[in-house]
N, C-alpha and C positions, 0 to 999 in steps of 0.2 A: 104701573103696578096697581093691583087691586086694593080696595079700601080695607079688606080683611085678609089675614093670613091665618091658616088653621093647620093644626097637626093633631093626630090621634096618637096618644102615648099611654101605655100601661092602663088602659081602660078610661082614660081621660080624653076629652076633646077640648083643646086649648085654642082660643082665638085671640089674635092680636088685632085690635081696632086701630089701624094706621092713622085714622082721622082724629083719634082721641089722644094717642101717645104723643107726649111732648119731650121725651128723652130724659126723664129723671134717672133712668138706669137702675132703679131699685131691684128690678127682677134680675138684671145681669149681675148685680152685686151678690144677690142671694144664690144664683145658679149660673155662673159664667159659662159653664159647658152647655147650657140650654139656650141662653139669650145673649145677644150682643147688640150694641148700638151701631146701626148701619151708617153709611156716609151721609144719608139724607136726614139724620137726626132722629130716626124712628127705630125702635127695637125690632129685631127680627130673630127668627129661630137659628140656632147653630146645630146642636145635636141633643135635643131634649130626650131622645131615646136612651141616652147614657145617664140620665138623672132619675133618681128615685121619685116615686109618686108624692110622698110627703114633702120632699124638697121642692118639687114643681109647684105644689099647692102653696107653700110658703112664699116662693118667689113671685107667683102670680098675685097673691094677696098683698104683697108689698107695694103694688102700684098705687100711688096716691091719687091718680086720676081715673082709676078703674078701666084702663085700656085693655086689660087682660080678663077674659071671661073663661071659666072652666066649668064643664059639665061632666058628670060621671057616666058610667056605662048605661044607667037607667034614664039618662036625660035630665037628671036633677042638677040644677045650677049650684055649684059649690063656691065659686068666687065670681064676682064680688058678692 
């Protein structure tokens, strides 16, 4: 699997850095419909398209190791 996993959702580009994620699951706790802890102990996407923009931002910002990065439609980094 690649070191990064990315999705574009509601004007946001969200990247999971699989090398940084250590499986705290804070993002999955905040938005379980968007993120889940995979069998390898790293978070992956489920259905982020079903999650509102603000909730996605909150979930991504909850990562204590900054494994999730979010950019807006203008390329401005919003998280971390």
